[in-house]
Each structure stands twice: as C-alpha cells, then as structure tokens.
C-alpha positions in Angstrom: 111.4 114.1 118.2 111.8 111.1 120.2 115.1 109.1 120.6 112.6 105.9 119.5 111.4 108.3 116.4 114.9 108.8 115.4 115.4 104.9 115.2 112.3 104.5 113.4 111.8 104.9 109.6 108.5 104.8 107.2 108.8 103.6 103.9 105.7 103.5 101.3 106.2 100.3 99.2 104.1 99.8 95.4 104.8 96.0 95.6 103.9 95.4 91.6 103.8 92.6 89.8 106.4 94.7 87.2 107.9 96.8 89.8 108.5 97.5 92.9 108.6 101.6 93.7 109.7 102.6 97.5 109.6 105.9 98.6 111.1 107.8 101.9 110.3 111.3 103.0 108.2 111.6 99.8 111.2 110.8 97.7 111.1 107.7 95.4 114.7 105.7 96.7 113.9 102.5 94.6 112.4 102.0 91.3 113.3 98.2 90.6 112.1 95.3 88.3 110.1 92.9 90.6 112.4 89.5 89.7 114.8 87.7 91.5 117.7 85.9 90.4 118.5 82.5 92.1 121.2 80.0 92.3 119.6 76.6 92.3 122.6 74.3 93.4 122.7 76.3 96.6 119.7 78.8 96.6 121.6 81.6 96.9 120.1 85.1 95.8 122.6 86.2 92.9 120.7 89.3 92.0 117.7 91.6 92.7 115.8 93.9 90.9 117.8 95.9 87.1 120.6 93.5 87.9 118.4 90.2 88.0 116.2 91.7 85.0 119.6 91.6 82.9 119.8 87.9 83.7 116.3 87.0 83.0 115.7 84.7 79.5 119.5 84.5 79.2 120.4 82.1 82.4 122.0 78.4 82.0 120.9 75.7 84.2 122.3 76.4 87.5 120.3 80.2 87.5 116.8 80.7 87.7 115.1 83.8 87.8 111.8 84.1 89.6 109.2 86.9 89.4 107.8 86.6 93.3 104.4 88.1 91.9 101.7 87.3 89.6 98.7 88.6 88.7 99.3 91.6 91.6 99.6 89.0 94.3 102.3 87.0 96.2 103.1 83.7 93.8 106.7 83.1 95.7 106.7 83.7 99.3 110.6 83.0 99.8 111.2 85.0 96.9 109.4 88.0 97.8 110.9 88.1 101.2 114.5 88.4 99.6 113.5 90.3 97.1 111.7 92.7 99.4 114.8 92.4 102.0 117.3 93.5 99.4 115.2 96.1 97.9 115.0 97.8 101.5 119.1 97.3 102.3 119.6 99.3 98.7 118.2 102.8 100.4 120.6 105.0 101.3 118.9 106.2 104.9 121.3 109.1 105.4 122.0 108.4 108.7 124.4 105.4 109.7 123.2 102.9 112.1 124.7 100.5 114.4 121.4 98.2 114.4 118.6 98.3 111.6 116.2 100.8 112.2 112.8 100.2 113.0 111.0 100.0 109.7 107.2 101.3 109.2 105.8 100.0 105.9 102.6 101.1 104.0 102.3 98.7 101.1 99.6 99.3 98.7 97.9 96.2 97.5 95.0 95.3 94.4 91.2 95.6 95.8 90.3 92.4 94.6 92.8 90.1 96.5 91.7 87.6 99.2 92.6 87.7 102.8 94.9 84.8 102.5 97.1 87.0 99.9 97.1 90.0 102.1 98.5 87.7 104.6 101.0 86.4 102.4 102.0 90.2 101.9 102.3 91.1 105.7 104.1 88.1 106.2 106.5 88.8 103.6 106.9 92.3 105.3 107.5 91.1 108.6 110.1 88.6 107.4 111.9 91.4 105.2 112.5 93.4 108.8 109.0 95.6 109.0 108.3 96.3 112.3 104.4 97.7 111.5 103.0 97.1 108.8 99.9 98.3 106.8 97.5 98.2 103.6 95.8 100.5 101.2 94.3 99.8 98.4 95.9 100.6 94.8 92.8 102.8 93.5 92.5 104.6 96.7 96.1 105.3 96.9 96.3 106.2 93.1 93.7 108.5 93.5 95.9 110.3 96.5 98.7 110.6 94.0 97.3 112.1 91.4 95.8 114.6 93.4 92.3 113.9 94.3 90.7 114.8 97.9 89.4 111.5 98.3 87.3 112.7 101.4 84.9 114.6 99.8 81.5 113.8 98.7 82.1 113.7 94.6 82.4 110.6 92.9 85.5 109.7 90.8 86.9 106.9 88.7 90.2 105.7 89.0 91.7 103.2 86.2 94.9 101.9 87.3 96.4 99.3 84.7 99.9 97.3 86.4 101.4 94.9 85.3 99.5 91.9 86.6 95.7 93.7 87.2 93.8 96.2 85.9 92.1 98.1 89.1 88.8 100.0 88.1 87.1 102.2 91.2 84.7 104.6 91.5 85.6 106.5 95.0 83.6 109.0 97.3 83.6 109.9 100.9 87.0 108.0 101.6 86.0 104.7 100.5 85.5 102.6 97.1 81.6 102.7 95.9 82.3 99.7 93.7 85.2 98.4 92.2 86.5 95.8 89.5 89.7 94.1 89.6 90.7 92.1 86.2 93.6 90.4 85.9 94.5 91.7 82.9 97.4 94.4 82.4 100.8 94.9 81.1 101.9 91.3 81.2 98.9 90.0 79.3 99.7 92.7 76.6 103.5 91.5 76.6 101.9 88.3 76.2 100.1 89.6 73.2 103.3 90.6 71.7 104.6 87.5 71.9 102.2 85.5 70.4 101.6 87.5 67.7 105.0 87.7 66.6 104.7 84.0 66.4 101.6 83.6 64.3 102.4 86.6 62.3 106.3 86.5 61.4 107.4 83.3 62.5 109.4 84.4 65.2 110.1 83.8 68.8 111.0 86.7 71.1 111.3 86.7 75.1 109.6 88.7 77.6 112.0 91.8 77.6 112.2 91.8 73.8 108.0 91.9 73.8 108.2 94.7 77.1 110.7 97.0 74.8 108.3 96.6 71.7 105.2 97.4 73.6 107.5 100.7 74.9 108.5 101.5 71.6 105.7 101.3 69.2 103.1 100.0 71.6 99.2 101.0 70.8 95.9 100.8 71.7 94.6 102.5 68.3 95.3 102.1 64.6 95.7 106.0 64.0 97.8 108.1 65.9 98.6 111.6 65.2 102.4 111.4 66.0 103.0 107.7 65.2 106.3 106.1 66.5 109.6 104.8 64.3 109.6 101.0 63.5 110.9 99.4 66.0 113.4 96.6 65.0 112.8 93.4 66.6 115.3 90.6 66.9 114.6 87.0 67.6 114.8 83.1 66.6 113.3 81.8 63.2 111.4 79.5 64.4 111.8 77.0 60.8 115.4 77.5 60.8 116.3 78.4 63.9 118.3 80.9 62.6 118.5 84.7 64.5 116.4 86.6 62.7 115.8 90.7 62.4 112.4 92.4 61.3 110.5 95.6 61.5 107.4 95.9 63.2 105.1 99.4 63.8 102.5 100.1 65.8 99.4 99.5 63.7 100.3 95.8 64.3 101.0 96.4 68.0 97.4 97.6 68.3 95.4 95.2 66.3 97.3 92.3 68.5 96.5 94.6 71.9 93.0 94.7 70.6 91.6 91.8 72.7 93.2 92.5 75.9 92.2 96.4 75.8 88.4 95.4 74.9 88.5 93.3 78.0 89.5 96.2 80.3 86.8 98.7 78.2 84.2 95.9 79.0 85.0 95.9 82.6 84.9 100.0 82.6 81.5 100.1 81.3 80.5 97.4 83.9 81.8 99.1 86.6 80.3 102.5 85.5 76.7 100.5 84.9 77.2 99.9 88.9 77.6 103.2 89.9 74.7 105.0 91.8 73.1 108.0 89.6 74.4 110.5 91.9 78.1 109.4 91.3 77.4 108.8 87.9 76.4 112.5 87.6 80.0 113.4 89.3 81.9 111.0 87.1 80.5 112.8 83.7 82.1 115.9 85.0 84.6 114.8 86.4 85.8 112.1 83.9 88.1 109.0 84.1 91.8 108.9 85.7 94.0 106.8 84.5 97.6 105.8 86.3 99.7 102.8 86.0 102.3 101.8 83.7 99.6 100.4 81.0 98.3 104.1 80.9 101.2 105.3 78.9 100.0 102.8 76.0 99.5 105.2 73.1 96.2 106.3 72.5 94.5 104.5 75.3 93.1 107.8 76.8 91.2 108.4 73.0 89.9 104.9 72.6 88.5 105.0 76.2 87.0 108.0 75.4 85.3 106.9 72.5 83.9 104.1 74.0 82.7 106.2 77.2 81.8 109.6 75.7 83.7 110.5 79.1 87.2 112.8 79.8 89.9 110.5 80.5 92.8 112.1 81.9 96.4 110.6 82.3 98.0 111.0 85.6 101.0 113.5 85.6 103.4 111.0 86.8 101.2 107.6 85.9 104.3 104.7 86.7 104.5 106.6 90.4 100.8 107.4 91.1 100.2 104.5 93.4 103.9 104.8 95.3 103.4 108.6 95.4 99.9 108.4 97.0 100.9 106.0 99.5 103.3 107.7 100.5 101.1 110.7 100.9 98.6 108.5 103.0 101.8 107.5 105.4 103.3 110.9 105.9 99.3 112.0 106.7 98.6 109.0 108.6 95.7 110.7 111.1 94.5 112.1 108.0 93.7 108.7 105.8 94.0 106.4 108.7 90.3 104.9 107.9 92.2 104.2 104.6 94.7 102.0 106.1 94.7 98.9 107.4 
C-alpha cells in the first residue's frame, strides 16, 4: 500500500430521499434521515440527520428543516452539500489525519434521472469534499447487494421501493435491459396516511406521525396472518383544534395505501410486458426481488405474488441492500467498473 493509498478513503453512499446510508470498509458507519435544520436569519446549520428529524414539525419561525432530496433527486443543492459534509464528518476513520483524507465516493442514483440531476449529485459530493465521484444505478446496486451475480446471462427483476422513487428493473449480462422509475414510494404512503386521517378521523397529523403509523401498522393487504396491534395516534382535531387520541388498525391503512400500491403494481406489469421472452422465462424461474424500506410493508410480497403469479423474495436487509451493493461495487471496482460511471 502506497503512501497516497493510506490517505485515500473510499466510501459508498446511498443518498436517499428519506435516509442516507454510508458504508466504509463494508461497514455501515452512517444511517441517518436525509434532513437538515437551518437557522433562517444566519443560514447556520443547526443539526443534520437524527437531530434535525427530532426538530421536524416542531420548529419556530427562525428555524426551518429542509429535506434536500425529493423524488430521489437533489431539490436543494446547498442543503444537500451541507448534509453530506456533516455526515462525512461524523465518520470515524480510525486514523488521525493532519489533513482531511482524499475521499473516493461511489453514490447510487435512480435509473430514471436526467444528466442535469446526475451533475447535481456529483457537484454536491465534490463540494462536500470528494476528490473522485462515481455513480451507479440503484437497481443494479440493489441486485449486487441482494447477492445476484449481475454479470450472468440470466434475467432478474429488481424492485427497489425507497422514500421518493420506486425503481423497477430487469437486469441481465451486467446491464439494465428495461426499467421503470416511478415517483411513487414511501413519501407517498405517508401522504396517503395524512390524507386518510384528515378525511376519515378529522385529525391533522404530521409527517413523522404518518411515518410511525406506516411502520407500526402499515400493510398492503387487508388480511394478515399475524396482524399488528392497533396504533395509538395523537394529533389535532380539525374542528375543535384540541389535541386528540385515536386508535387505527392495519386494515384502515391497507385501504388508504391501496391507490399508491396499485400504481406500483401497474408499473411492475408494464416492466414485465416490455421484457424479452427469454428473460421472461428466467424471471418465471427466479421470481421478483424486493429491496428498499418500502418492501418492509406488511403483505406487499403476497400482493405482488397474487398480481403477477411470480415468486416474490424480500432482501435479507432491504434497508441497506442498495448501500451494500454500492460498497461491494466500490470494493471490487475492477470487476464492476462497467457499471460505475
């Protein structure tokens, strides 16, 4: 190992709409919400990640919280740069440097983003201190993270449901044969729950509460073998303005999420319809692989199986599958250089 190699650090980043995950030496070193708290008057960064999320929805007029990414792409360049810089500073590289180490980053991006949006990701990473920035598409990173040999002449379908986008791709011979990237994902599930609580229970809730409801009782189907307990929800009654407590169950949430999940189903069927016949035969044998936080929604695998008739497999660690795949591609750069731009 040369002297320069000692000062060079390689990190893999899943820059997500909801969460940012960073791996160094195949270890998750950062897993934080993608959010920044800023002081309005001075523009000073007050908090990033979990600390900023604790402030979300509870700020006064001189503090604002910003989610730098929307629908899988950078919506606020300056906030994204600050967030990346602060999260990188949180990493303990186990070695003390007189000067900041030279960082090589591989960042995963949605397969459907434009060149301008790609450039924004690279620019944000460079402004945050990266000396070299490479990009890899999320479905390919997810496939690698799941353990699929993407270089083989076998067709595999990957569905990565994140916070801002759902990526549906058919992969073979180290490339994406066809893909569908739709902006229906975890954030839309939260918005559906907020709307449902307003219309059905006459209650206003915030984004954080909607996320908690989704985690505790979220479901894609109305009949579960092992249903979760009812979720106690606190919010503001819309008529009286007085704080209120109610209970919601998984069947209610399954009904309110039905419209968004149906859009994902339609995109999956469209992707299957565009798949060449030989690859369709492979997918019939191998089934569909689910990754991303959205794949943890109860009963989603069963619903997709019922819709397509195919086996549906959930990744062992769906929340980190994309980040782990990015890390594997970075560590074995020579083997996966054809996937990294």
